[in-house]
C-alpha positions as CSV (number, residue, x, y, z in Angstrom):
1,M,94.3,76.7,113.7
2,P,96.4,76.5,110.5
3,V,97.3,73.0,109.3
4,N,101.0,74.0,109.0
5,S,103.3,75.6,111.5
6,F,104.5,79.1,110.6
7,D,106.6,79.8,113.7
8,N,109.9,79.8,111.8
9,Y,108.6,80.2,108.3
10,P,109.6,83.4,106.6
11,M,106.7,85.6,105.4
12,S,106.7,89.2,104.5
13,W,103.4,89.8,106.3
14,K,101.9,87.9,109.2
15,P,98.8,89.9,110.2
16,N,97.2,89.3,113.6
17,L,93.5,89.5,113.4
18,E,91.6,88.7,116.6
19,N,88.1,89.6,117.9
20,T,87.0,91.3,114.7
21,N,83.4,92.5,114.5
22,Q,83.6,93.2,110.8
23,A,83.5,90.8,107.9
24,F,86.8,89.1,107.9
25,Y,87.9,90.2,104.4
26,K,87.1,93.8,105.3
27,E,89.1,93.7,108.5
28,L,92.0,92.0,106.6
29,A,91.9,94.7,104.0
30,K,91.9,97.4,106.7
31,R,94.9,95.9,108.4
32,L,96.8,95.6,105.1
33,E,96.1,99.2,104.3
34,K,97.2,100.3,107.8
35,D,100.4,98.4,107.6
36,I,101.2,99.8,104.2
37,K,100.5,103.4,105.1
38,S,102.4,103.1,108.4
39,G,105.5,101.8,106.7
40,V,105.4,98.3,108.1
41,L,105.1,97.1,104.5
42,K,107.5,99.1,102.3
43,P,106.8,100.0,98.6
44,G,107.7,97.1,96.4
45,T,107.4,94.4,99.1
46,M,106.1,91.1,97.8
47,L,103.2,89.9,99.8
48,P,102.8,86.2,100.7
49,P,101.0,84.1,98.1
50,Q,97.2,84.1,98.7
51,R,97.1,80.3,99.5
52,E,99.9,80.6,102.0
53,L,98.3,83.6,103.7
54,A,94.9,81.7,103.8
55,D,96.7,78.8,105.5
56,F,98.5,81.0,108.0
57,L,95.2,82.7,109.0
58,D,93.2,79.5,108.7
59,I,90.6,81.0,106.5
60,N,89.2,80.4,103.0
61,L,91.3,81.5,100.0
62,S,88.3,83.5,98.7
63,T,88.5,85.7,101.8
64,I,92.1,86.6,101.0
65,T,91.2,87.3,97.3
66,R,88.4,89.7,98.3
67,A,90.6,91.5,100.8
68,F,93.4,91.9,98.2
69,K,90.8,93.1,95.6
70,L,89.7,95.9,97.9
71,C,93.3,97.1,98.4
72,E,94.0,96.7,94.7
73,Q,91.1,99.0,93.9
74,K,92.6,101.6,96.3
75,G,95.9,101.5,94.5
76,L,97.7,100.1,97.5
77,I,98.8,96.8,95.9
78,C,99.3,95.4,92.4
79,G,99.1,91.9,91.1
80,V,101.7,91.0,88.5
81,V,100.8,88.0,86.3
82,G,103.3,85.2,86.9
83,R,105.2,87.1,89.7
84,G,102.8,87.7,92.6
85,T,101.3,90.7,94.5
86,F,103.3,93.7,95.6
87,V,102.9,96.9,97.6
88,A,102.6,99.7,95.0
89,S,105.8,101.7,94.4
90,D,104.0,105.0,94.8
91,V,101.9,104.3,97.8
92,T,103.7,106.5,100.2
93,N,104.0,109.5,97.9
94,G,101.6,112.4,97.7
95,S,99.6,112.3,94.5
96,I,98.2,115.8,94.6
97,L,100.9,118.1,93.3
98,L,99.1,121.4,93.5
99,S,99.1,122.2,97.2
100,N,99.4,125.2,99.5
101,K,102.5,127.2,98.7
102,E,105.2,127.7,101.2
103,D,106.5,131.2,100.9
104,R,110.1,130.3,101.3
105,L,110.1,127.8,98.4
106,I,110.9,128.6,94.8
107,E,108.1,126.8,92.9
108,M,109.6,124.5,90.2
109,G,107.4,121.6,90.9
110,A,103.8,122.3,89.7
111,I,103.5,122.9,86.0
112,M,102.0,126.4,85.6
113,P,102.4,129.0,82.9
114,S,103.5,132.5,83.8
115,T,100.8,135.0,85.0
116,K,102.3,137.9,83.0
117,P,100.4,137.3,79.8
118,N,97.1,137.1,81.7
119,S,96.4,140.7,80.7
120,Y,95.1,139.3,77.4
121,V,92.6,137.2,79.3
122,L,91.6,140.1,81.6
123,E,91.0,142.3,78.6
124,A,88.7,139.7,77.0
125,I,86.7,139.3,80.2
126,W,86.4,143.1,80.8
127,K,85.1,143.6,77.3
128,L,82.6,140.8,77.8
129,L,81.3,142.2,81.1
130,K,80.8,145.7,79.6
131,E,78.4,144.5,76.9
132,P,74.6,145.1,77.3
133,E,73.9,141.4,77.4
134,A,76.6,140.5,79.8
135,H,74.1,139.2,82.4
136,N,73.5,136.2,80.1
137,V,76.9,134.7,81.1
138,L,75.6,134.4,84.7
139,Q,72.8,132.1,83.7
140,Y,72.5,128.4,83.2
141,D,73.7,127.6,79.7
142,L,74.7,124.3,78.2
143,A,77.7,125.0,75.9
144,E,77.1,121.8,73.9
145,N,74.0,123.6,72.4
146,N,76.0,126.6,71.3
147,S,77.3,126.2,67.7
148,M,79.6,129.2,67.9
149,Q,81.4,127.8,70.9
150,K,81.7,124.4,69.3
151,N,83.1,125.9,66.1
152,A,85.7,127.8,68.2
153,A,86.7,124.4,69.8
154,V,87.1,122.8,66.4
155,Q,89.2,125.8,65.3
156,W,91.4,125.5,68.3
157,I,92.0,121.8,67.9
158,S,92.7,122.2,64.1
159,Q,96.0,123.8,65.1
160,T,97.3,120.3,65.8
161,G,96.3,119.1,62.2
162,F,93.4,117.1,63.6
163,T,90.1,117.9,61.9
164,T,86.9,117.1,63.8
165,K,83.3,118.3,63.7
166,P,81.2,120.4,66.0
167,D,78.9,117.5,66.6
168,N,81.8,115.6,68.3
169,I,82.6,118.4,70.8
170,L,81.9,118.3,74.5
171,F,83.0,120.7,77.1
172,A,84.6,120.1,80.5
173,A,85.8,122.3,83.3
174,G,89.5,121.7,82.6
175,G,91.6,118.7,81.6
176,Q,91.4,117.0,85.0
177,N,87.7,117.4,85.1
178,A,87.5,115.8,81.6
179,I,89.6,112.8,82.8
180,V,87.3,112.2,85.8
181,G,84.2,112.7,83.6
182,I,85.5,110.1,81.1
183,F,86.5,107.6,83.7
184,A,83.1,108.0,85.6
185,S,81.1,107.8,82.4
186,L,82.7,104.9,80.5
187,F,84.4,102.8,83.2
188,Q,83.2,101.0,86.3
189,C,84.8,100.1,89.7
190,G,87.2,97.2,89.0
191,D,87.9,98.1,85.3
192,K,91.5,98.3,84.1
193,I,93.1,101.1,82.1
194,G,96.6,100.8,80.6
195,T,99.1,103.7,81.1
196,S,102.7,104.4,80.8
197,E,104.9,103.3,83.7
198,L,105.2,106.9,84.8
199,I,102.2,109.1,84.5
200,Y,100.6,112.4,85.5
201,P,99.4,111.9,89.2
202,G,96.0,113.4,88.5
203,V,95.2,110.3,86.5
204,K,96.1,108.1,89.5
205,T,94.0,110.1,91.9
206,A,91.0,109.9,89.6
207,A,91.4,106.2,89.0
208,K,91.8,105.6,92.8
209,M,88.7,107.6,93.6
210,L,86.6,105.6,91.2
211,G,88.1,102.1,92.0
212,I,89.7,101.8,88.5
213,Q,93.0,100.0,88.3
214,L,95.9,101.5,86.3
215,I,98.1,98.9,84.6
216,P,101.6,100.0,83.6
217,I,102.6,99.2,80.0
218,P,106.4,98.9,79.6
219,D,108.2,101.0,77.0
220,N,110.9,100.1,74.5
221,N,113.6,102.7,74.3
222,G,111.2,105.4,75.5
223,E,108.3,104.3,73.2
224,L,105.3,102.4,74.4
225,S,105.8,98.7,73.6
226,I,103.0,97.6,71.3
227,E,103.7,93.9,71.9
228,A,103.5,94.5,75.7
229,L,100.3,96.4,75.2
230,K,98.7,93.5,73.3
231,Q,99.9,90.9,75.8
232,I,98.8,92.9,78.8
233,C,95.5,93.8,77.2
234,K,94.7,90.1,76.9
235,K,96.0,89.0,80.3
236,E,94.5,91.9,82.2
237,E,91.4,92.5,80.1
238,L,92.1,96.2,79.7
239,K,89.2,98.3,78.8
240,G,91.0,101.5,78.0
241,L,94.4,103.2,77.4
242,Y,95.4,106.6,78.7
243,I,98.1,108.3,76.6
244,I,99.9,111.6,76.5
245,A,101.5,111.5,73.1
246,D,103.1,115.0,73.1
247,Y,105.5,116.0,75.9
248,H,104.5,113.1,78.1
249,N,104.2,114.1,81.8
250,P,106.7,113.7,83.4
251,T,109.3,112.3,81.0
252,T,108.7,114.9,78.2
253,H,108.8,112.1,75.6
254,C,107.1,112.9,72.2
255,M,105.7,109.7,70.7
256,S,106.8,108.9,67.1
257,E,104.4,108.8,64.2
258,I,104.8,105.1,63.7
259,I,103.9,104.3,67.3
260,R,100.8,106.6,67.1
261,K,99.7,104.6,64.1
262,K,100.4,101.3,65.7
263,I,98.4,102.3,68.8
264,A,95.5,103.2,66.6
265,I,95.7,99.8,64.8
266,A,95.9,98.0,68.2
267,A,92.9,99.9,69.5
268,K,90.8,98.7,66.6
269,E,92.0,95.1,67.0
270,L,91.6,95.0,70.8
271,K,88.5,97.3,71.0
272,L,90.2,99.6,73.4
273,I,89.0,103.0,74.4
274,I,91.9,105.4,73.9
275,I,91.9,108.5,76.1
276,E,94.4,110.9,74.5
277,D,95.4,113.8,76.7
278,A,96.6,116.5,74.4
279,I,97.0,119.2,77.0
280,N,100.6,119.8,76.0
281,S,100.3,119.5,72.2
282,L,100.2,123.2,71.4
283,L,103.4,123.9,73.3
284,S,104.9,123.2,69.9
285,E,104.2,125.3,66.9
286,N,103.9,122.3,64.6
287,P,102.7,119.3,66.7
288,P,102.4,115.9,65.0
289,L,99.0,114.4,64.2
290,P,97.4,112.9,67.3
291,I,96.4,109.3,67.7
292,A,92.8,110.5,67.3
293,A,93.5,111.4,63.7
294,Y,94.3,107.7,63.0
295,A,91.6,106.1,65.1
296,P,88.8,108.7,65.5
297,D,86.2,106.0,66.3
298,Y,88.2,104.6,69.3
299,T,89.8,107.8,70.7
300,I,88.5,110.4,73.1
301,Y,90.7,113.4,72.7
302,I,91.2,116.1,75.4
303,S,92.4,119.6,74.5
304,S,92.7,122.1,77.3
305,V,93.7,125.8,77.3
306,S,95.1,125.9,80.9
307,K,98.7,125.4,79.9
308,T,98.6,127.5,76.8
309,L,96.2,130.4,77.4
310,S,95.6,130.7,81.1
311,P,95.3,128.3,84.1
312,G,92.3,130.3,85.3
313,L,90.4,129.4,82.1
314,R,89.1,126.0,83.3
315,I,87.9,124.9,79.9
316,A,88.7,121.7,78.1
317,F,87.4,120.6,74.7
318,V,86.7,116.9,74.4
319,V,86.3,115.2,71.0
320,S,84.2,112.1,71.4
321,P,83.3,109.4,68.9
322,R,79.6,109.4,68.3
323,Y,79.3,106.0,70.0
324,Y,80.4,107.4,73.4
325,Y,79.0,110.9,73.0
326,K,75.7,110.5,74.8
327,E,77.2,108.6,77.8
328,L,79.9,111.3,78.1
329,S,77.4,114.1,77.8
330,V,75.3,112.7,80.6
331,G,78.4,112.0,82.7
332,F,79.7,115.5,82.3
333,Y,76.3,116.9,83.1
334,N,76.1,114.8,86.3
335,I,79.5,116.1,87.4
336,N,79.3,119.7,86.4
337,I,75.7,120.5,85.2
338,M,77.6,122.9,82.9
339,V,80.9,124.6,82.5
340,S,81.2,128.2,83.5
341,P,79.5,130.3,80.8
342,I,81.7,133.3,81.5
343,L,84.9,131.3,81.2
344,I,83.9,129.5,78.0
345,E,82.7,132.7,76.4
346,A,86.0,134.5,77.3
347,T,87.9,131.5,75.9
348,V,85.9,131.5,72.6
349,R,86.5,135.2,72.2
350,L,90.2,134.8,72.6
351,I,90.2,132.0,70.0
352,N,88.1,134.0,67.5
353,S,90.3,137.0,67.8
354,D,94.1,137.4,67.3
355,M,94.5,137.5,71.1
356,A,94.8,133.8,71.6
357,G,97.5,133.5,68.9
358,E,99.5,136.3,70.4
359,L,99.1,135.0,73.9
360,L,100.2,131.5,72.8
361,E,103.3,133.0,71.1
362,K,104.2,135.0,74.2
363,R,104.0,131.9,76.4
364,R,106.1,129.9,73.9
365,A,108.8,132.6,73.8
366,H,108.9,132.8,77.6
367,T,109.2,129.0,77.9
368,K,112.1,129.0,75.3
369,K,113.9,131.7,77.2
370,R,113.7,129.8,80.5
371,N,114.8,126.6,78.9
372,R,117.8,128.1,77.2
373,Y,119.1,129.3,80.6
374,L,118.3,125.8,82.1
375,N,120.2,124.1,79.3
376,Q,123.2,126.4,79.8
377,V,123.5,125.9,83.5
378,L,122.8,122.2,83.6
379,S,124.7,121.4,80.4
380,G,126.8,118.7,82.1
381,Y,123.7,116.7,83.0
382,T,121.1,114.6,81.3
383,I,117.9,116.7,81.2
384,L,115.2,115.5,78.8
385,G,112.8,117.6,76.9
386,D,113.3,120.5,74.5
387,E,113.1,124.3,74.8
388,R,109.3,124.3,73.9
389,C,108.4,122.2,76.9
390,N,107.3,123.9,80.1
391,F,108.8,121.1,82.3
392,R,111.9,119.0,82.1
393,W,113.0,115.5,83.2
394,L,116.3,115.6,85.0
395,I,118.1,112.2,85.2
396,L,120.1,112.1,88.4
397,P,123.7,111.0,88.8
398,D,124.6,108.0,90.9
399,G,124.1,108.5,94.6
400,F,120.7,110.1,94.3
401,T,117.1,108.8,94.2
402,G,114.4,111.1,93.1
403,R,113.0,111.2,96.6
404,T,116.3,112.2,98.3
405,F,116.9,114.9,95.6
406,E,113.5,116.4,96.1
407,L,114.1,116.6,99.8
408,C,117.5,118.1,99.3
409,A,116.1,120.7,97.0
410,K,113.2,121.5,99.4
411,N,115.6,122.0,102.3
412,A,117.6,124.3,100.0
413,G,114.4,126.4,99.2
414,V,113.3,124.9,95.9
415,Q,110.3,122.7,95.2
416,I,110.6,120.0,92.5
417,Y,108.9,116.6,92.1
418,C,110.6,113.2,92.3
419,A,109.9,110.2,90.0
420,E,108.4,108.3,92.9
421,R,105.3,110.5,92.6
422,F,104.6,109.5,89.0
423,V,105.3,105.7,89.1
424,V,102.4,103.4,88.4
425,G,102.0,100.2,90.3
426,T,105.2,98.2,90.8
427,S,107.0,99.8,87.9
428,K,110.7,100.5,88.4
429,V,111.4,103.9,89.8
430,P,114.0,105.8,87.9
431,S,116.4,108.2,89.6
432,A,114.9,111.4,88.2
433,V,113.0,114.5,89.0
434,R,110.6,116.8,87.1
435,V,111.5,120.5,87.0
436,A,108.9,123.0,86.0
437,V,110.4,126.0,84.1
438,T,107.5,128.5,84.0
439,A,105.9,128.1,87.4
440,V,108.1,130.6,89.3
441,E,107.0,134.1,88.3
442,N,110.2,136.2,88.0
443,D,113.4,135.3,86.2
444,E,115.6,136.1,89.2
445,D,114.0,133.4,91.3
446,F,114.0,130.9,88.4
447,E,117.7,131.4,87.9
448,K,118.4,131.1,91.6
449,G,116.4,127.9,91.7
450,V,118.4,126.4,88.8
451,L,121.7,127.3,90.4
452,V,120.5,125.6,93.6
453,L,119.8,122.4,91.7
454,K,123.2,122.5,90.1
455,S,124.8,123.0,93.5
456,I,123.0,119.9,94.9
457,L,124.1,117.9,91.8
458,E,127.7,118.9,92.3
459,S,128.0,118.8,96.1
460,K,126.0,115.9,97.4
461,T,127.5,116.0,100.9
462,E,126.7,119.6,101.5
463,F,122.9,119.1,101.5
464,T,120.7,117.2,103.7
465,Y,117.3,115.5,103.2
466,F,116.6,114.8,106.8
């Protein structure tokens, strides 16, 4: 029995655990997870202090700590130094954004390039398959041993102004696969990685799967706060930092040169592993130098062709410092054995010809055309990002949350994604939604979708989210 009476004592959570056959901390963690997922505990709810909960349940403090640790590794709760432990803000939102399509919905949620320029990719594959030695691309083949393929990767990355060497190149089966490979190779369950307060959900699912905790780093007028990074790194013992410097997903922010340099300096001081996701860098014709150019010995740089050439080309080029190269090589091998030889060979041929450049320009022109229409129709609203970005960040007027706006849009036949899906830990959720501009195939549906969004913005009472 607890020493103190809790009959009339206010507590946000009073679990009832009786006749348990499991270890008590596991049963407590299981109950906490159940109450969070069922909605008994809402996102942002502050949990009772651990000592208070231990007193209430009449158990050791260490049992509470172990239970909380299990839930923390699953991304269900977050401890904030000096404030307490909270239910994660994003815990009730789906993290996987690429799901089964609903025929009635206009797709403006998932970020996908148009399929129309894929004729370039098909041409490259057909040419490859007609060659006498085509059977070789159906064999086991480790791309990291192929100098021609590594040189093509170096050539592709050089478009950002970042010069690397073939010996630093590794291959992964797309950007998400690269992220999982890096996390699994260099981090362990319980390690902490810093991120922006809003981040690409694929990072969250990868971290959750591996028991890695993401720690949000506050920004300062849109830019990552270097002072906050240093403080949090020391308090939380961060091991890594995941960054999207160009067209940050979802906010579209492009990091300034001075902050890139300061992050590079901080990485050297704090011995941080920087994971720079440059999947969006080549949306721009003249992207700024990446962080990897300023801190090559501390930065693992990811470049993918899925957003720029074709989503079906599941190929990512990973630039690794020599210090991490062997670990990453083994990790990628354990996950993939190899990347698809036919896909990497098709990608390399596109890069080594004029076709990749032409395809890239067609996609850029298509994106600009879509964005000009979007800017015109939604000119009275705050929509972040520029015409080169294939997604935008719509700041909602008073009266909307991201979640309610997403539901209104879905009921009106348009799929978009709310800010709640991207938030990390207990970070404040802005009233905003991400709008993909190239996912829907034809212009007519795209224009219809934009007009639907405008109608919802202008006539709140005419739409329902129930």
